[in-house]
TORMAR-538786 format. One record per residue (C-alpha): residue in one letter; x, y, z. Coordinates in steps of 0.25 Angstrom, whole numbers, plus 2048, in hexadecimal, padded with zeros to 3 digits. Last residue first. Example, Ala and Ser with C-alpha at 12.3 -4.5 7.8 and 13.67 -1.06 7.14 Angstrom:
2
S8377FC81D A8317EE81F 
//
This chain:
558
V7981795FB L791180608 V78D18E603 Y78B18C5F4 L78417E5F5 A77C181601 C77618E5FB L7731865EE L76C17B5F5 S7641855FD L75F18C5F0 G75D17F5E8 I7551785F3 I74B1835F3 M74A1845E4 F74B1755E1 V73F1725EB W73717E5E5 F73817A5D7 L73616C5DA V72816F5E0 N7251785D4 N72816C5CB L7201635D3 L71416C5D3 A71516E5C4 Q7161605C0 K7131625B1 R7211675AE V72715A5B2 W71E1525A8 P72115C59D L73015E59F R73316C5A3 Q7371685B1 I74215F5AB A74816A5A2 V7471745AE F74F16A5B7 P7591695AB I75B1795AB Q75A17B5BA L7681745BC M76E1805B6 M7691885C3 L76F17D5CC I77C17D5C5 F77E18C5C6 G77A18D5D4 Y7841825D8 G78F1895D0 R79918A5DB F79D1985DA K79E19B5E9 R79E1A95EF T7921A55F6 I7881B15F2 C7901B55E6 G7911A65E1 M7821A55E2 V7801B25DA L7891AD5CF E78319F5CF H7751A65CD A77B1AE5C1 V7811A25BB A77419A5BC S76D1A55B5 V7761A55A9 F7751965A8 F7661965AA T7651A059E M76F198596 A76718B598 T75A192594 A761197587 L766189585 G758183586 R75218E57D S75C18C573 M767196571 R76719E564 A76E1AA56B Q7611B156B R75C1A6574 S7681A957D A7651B757E S7561B4581 Y75A1AB58C V7651B4592 H7601C3590 R7511C2590 R74E1B5597 F7591B75A1 F7551C65A4 N7461C25A5 H74A1B65AF V7521C05B7 P7461CA5B8 I73C1BE5BA N7431B85C6 W73B1AC5CB E7321AA5BF R73B1A65B3 S74519F5BB F73A1975C2 E7341935B5 L74218D5B1 W7441875BE D73717E5BD L72917E5C2 S72918C5C8 N71D1905D1 W7261985DB W72A1A05CE D71D1A75CE S7231B35C6 Y72E1BC5CA F7321CB5C7 K7241CF5C3 R7241DD5C7 D7231E35B9 A71F1F25BC F72D1F85BF R72A2055C7 T7392075C9 I7382075D8 E72D1FD5D9 A7341F35D0 F7401F55D8 A7381F15E4 G7321E55DD L7401E05D9 V7441E15E8 Y7371DC5EE E7311D15E5 F73C1CB5DD I7481CD5E6 V7431CD5F4 L7381C25F1 F7411B95EA V74C1BA5F4 L7421B75FF L73D1AB5F8 F74B1A55F6 T74F1A8604 I7431A160A M746195601 F754196605 P751196614 F748189612 L75218160A L75E185612 S75D17A61C S75C16F612 V76817460A T770174617 E76B16661A A76F16160D F77D16760E I77F16161C L77B154617 A78415560B G790158615 D78D14C61D T78B143610 W79A14760D H79E13F619 S7A5144625 N7B013C62C P7BB146628 D7B315262F A7B815F62A G7AD15F61E Q7A215C628 A7A7168631 A7A7171625 L79916C620 R79316E62E L79917C62F Q794180621 S78617A624 S785182631 D78818F62A L77F18C61E V773189627 P776195630 L77619E623 I76919961D F75E199628 E7601A5632 E7691AF62B S7651AC61D T7561AC620 I7571B9628 V75F1C061D L7551BC613 L74A1C161C F7511CE61E V7531CF60E C7441CC60D G7401D8616 F74A1E160F V7441DE602 A7361DF608 L7381ED60D T73C1F15FF K7301EB5F9 W7271F2604 F72D200601 L72C1FE5F2 E71D1FA5F3 L71B2075FB Y72320F5F1 S71920A5E6 R71E20E5D8 T7152155CE P7102125C0 T7172045BF R7212025B4 P7221F95A8 Y7311F95A3 E739200599 I7441FE590 E7451F0595 Y7511EA59C C7501DC5A3 L7551DA5B1 T7491E05B8 P7461E75C5 C7471F55BF L7521FD5C6 L75D1FA5BC Y7531FE5B1 D75020B5B7 A75F20E5B7 F76020A5A8 N7542135A4 A75921F5AC V76721D5A6 T76121E598 L76121458C N75221358C A75021D580 P758213577 Y74E20B576 T74020F577 V737212583 N728213585 G72320757D M7201FE589 P7281F2583 S7341FC581 T737200572 L7441FC56B E73E1EE567 T7321F5561 A73B1FD558 L7431F1553 D7361E9550 E72F1F5549 R73C1F8541 L73D1E953D Q72E1E9539 M7301F6530 I73C1F052A P7351E2527 T7291EA521 I71B1EB528 E70F1E2524 Q7141D552B H7151DB538 E7071E0538 D7021D3533 E7081CC53F D7021D7548 D6F41D5541 E6F51C6544 V6F81C9553 E6EC1D2553 D6E31C954C S6E51BF557 K6ED1B2555 T6E51A5554 K6E41A6545 P6D919D53E E6DE193535 L6E1195526 S6EF198529 L6FB1A1525 Y7021A7530 A70A1B452D K7171B4534 P7191B8543 Y7231C3546 R7321C1548 I7381CD54F V7461D354C S7461D253D S7531D3536 M7561DF52E P7641E3533 T7691EE52A Q7761EA524 P7701E8516 G76A1F6516 I75D1FD51A P75F20C51A R760211528 D754212531 L755203533 D762204539 T75B20C544 L753200548 R75F1F6548 N7671FF551 L75B20155A T75A1F155B T7691F055E S7671FB569 L75B1F356F H7631E7570 G76E1EE577 N7631F4580 Y75F1E6584 F76D1E1586 A7711EC58F Y7651ED598 S7641DE599 H7731DD59D M7721E85A7 K7661E35AE M76C1D55AE F7791DA5B4 F7711E25BE A76B1D55C3 L7781CE5C3 T77E1DA5CB H7731DA5D5 I7741CB5D8 T7831CD5DA L7821D95E2 F7781D35EC V77F1C55EC Q78D1CC5EF A7871D55FA T7811C9601 W78D1C05FF S7961CB606 Y79F1D35FC D7AD1D05FA R7B01DC5F1 M7B61D45E6 F7AB1CA5E7 P7A01D45E7 W7A61DB5DA S7A71CE5D2 I7991CE5CE W79A1DD5CB F7A61DC5C2 A7A21CF5BA L7941D55B7 W79A1E25B2 G7A41DB5AA A79A1D25A3 Q7901DD5A1 F79B1E659A I79F1DA591 S7911D858D Q78F1E758A V79B1E7581 V7971DB57A V7891E0578 G78E1ED572 L7981E6569 R78E1E455D E77F1E3560 W7801EE56B R7881F8562 L7961FA566 W79C1F6559 G797202551 R78B20B551 S78B20D560 S780215567 K77920956D Y785202572 L78A20F579 L77C21157F H77D203583 L78A20558A P785212591 L77920A596 S7801FD59A L7892055A4 A77D2065AC T7801F95B2 S78B2005BA A7802065C3 C77B1F95C8 M7891F55CC V78C2035D2 V7802025DB D7831F45DF I7911F95E3 A78C2045EB A7821FB5F3 L78D1F05F5 E7961FB5FA W78B200604 I7881F2609 N7971EE60B Q7921E4616 T7841E761A F77D1DA615 L7881D1619 P7881D7627 W77A1D3628 Q77D1C4626 K77D1C1635 F7701C7637 S76B1C1644 L75C1C3647 L7541C4654 S75F1C565E G7621BC66B T76A1B3663 D7631A5664 N7551A8669 L7541B5661 N75A1AF655 R74F1A4656 L7441AE658 M7491B664C A74A1AA643 T73C1A6646 I7371B4644 V73E1B4636 M7381A7632 I72A1AB636 A72B1B862E L7301B0622 G7241A7623 V71B1B3624 W7211B8617 F71F1AB610 L7111AA615 I70E1B860F F7131B2601 F70A1A6604 G6FE1AE606 R7011B65F9 F7011A85F1 D6F51AB5E8 T6F81BA5E7 Y6FC1BB5D8 T6F41C75D6 S6FF1D05D9 R6FD1DE5DF P7031DA5ED D7101D65E5 F7141C85E8 Y7131C35D9 S7191D05D3 V7121DB5CC R7101DE5BD S7121E95B3 Q7191E15A8 Y7271DF5A2 D7271D5597 I7361D3596 T73B1D4587 P7451CB57F F74B1D4575 M7451D3566 R7381D756C R72A1D2567 Q7201DD565 K7111DD56A S7161E1578 R71B1EE572 L70E1F456F Q7111FE565 Q71420D567 R72320C56B A72520455E A721211557 S72B21955C V73620F55A A73220D54C K73121C549 I73F21E54E S744212545 P73D218539 P74522553A A73D23153F D73823B534 D72A23A539 P72E23E547 P72E233552 A72223355C P72623656A T72522A573 S72322D582 H715232580 S711227576 S713229567 R70722855F F70021E557 S6F1223558 T6F222B54C A6F123A547 G6FA241551 S70523754F P706239540 A70122D538 L709221538 D70E21C52A G71C22052D T722213529 I728211537 A71C21653E Q71320D536 A71C201539 L71B204548 S70C206547 S70B1F8541 H7061F7533 R6F81F2530 P6F41EA524 P6E51EA523 Y6DE1DF52B R6DD1D2523 A6CF1CC521 R6CE1BE526 P6CF1B351C Q6C31AB51B A6C419C51E I6BA194517 G6B218A51F S6A718A515 S69B18751F G6A018F52B N6A519B523 M6B11A1529 N6B01B052C A6B31AF53B T6BF1A5539 D6C61B0532 V6D31AA52D K6DF1B2529 L6E71AD51D S6F61B151C G6FC1B450F N7021C2512 S6F71C950A A6EC1C2511 M6E31B850A 
//
């Protein structure tokens, strides 16, 4: 019988005739290297394999326990620890359409897509040559060049203004009074972010920008708002964690917070063979052997260390770290990210060229297949409204015909927007920053419901909402369903804001359609419906294509 009351069964030593379960011999009690570092039981660095890495100097022998805990935490495998703050699992991986990807089952269809677009452009050019005498007409081009230098300058100022979060956080961190993050710091930061967002969202309206400039600045503003929020709230959490850790260096009193930060599995008493590996069992025993204060120090110190173990808070609070984070193609802040050994300038050139190519195709699609349909429908609806003998069914027929005519152009537009953002723009910034995790999307084209699509179509935004909206809602004691609804609500508000900036009409159509996804998901998650994989994927694509053209027709014509 083990000292903690649990009985380990060794099936290899069971006698076949007697059937008596023999208790497995227990390993000698082992303290974690972090616990040994805290208590000073480790041998000097020159006499043991537990050494500081090149980037982590070993603390002096008379260092406070919190310093020793942080140093030791950087030596351990971070992946075996659970974090208090939701963490994104960044890995070194390529995108689906990367030439190095092993996901090549549909590469031929990818090539066919580009061949089809080439045929579309050639057909449009020949038609324009026959009608106007020129290959292409760019009626929308003045919208792209209008106030372009002012837009560029304002965009730089907007991005740079997010850096105010760094001195604000240094203020929260150094404060010993009411400006600490867990007191008024989070309130001050929230007020600052709300004012920042309101100002930059209203700026294009005040300056009367074109819809193209307004959409660009609005989407960029929302992206940098999410970046700023993630940076501020994650570092705020780390500042609170550091305060708790340093408080343990002082004499423990009634005011010292001693609540555990991570729940470890309890000992399991059973006469049946264990299914877990010996390593997992030993890890549980290891956590049971150390004292609660040692365990608390270990958990807090590990929380302050980056997943890769090279940087520890607050060493990340620098201008260089913040600027690097702004350029990295992610919306969730981490102290450090996995990097590629080198950057490929040839790959960067091709991705940049692809961005301009996709924008060119988007302009052609809009000029030739979307704007003419909308202009014609607006004239027909105006004439129908002025005719006293017309019936409402005439307007409904015009509206339905408009939606039908926009189905194919918006499907092409949707795919081009997906490629230009998630494959080429984010890929280019990943190449610039040597950001190793290139999985900005998953196989969303195989989605069976809208919840699955929301997870796989835009992974950076999904990670942000899961970390800062869903998890925050769960920490506020919301149920899973209510937290999911809250996540959809925030996303729907953001999408409605973008649609309102494009059309300058805040009608709520996009918000309503997004919120309607919740009951659809509930239906699609029913066991019988879930089994119909082919039907669900067909319905996903049908509703996706119809929804895009329907939204455009609603905002423009209604």
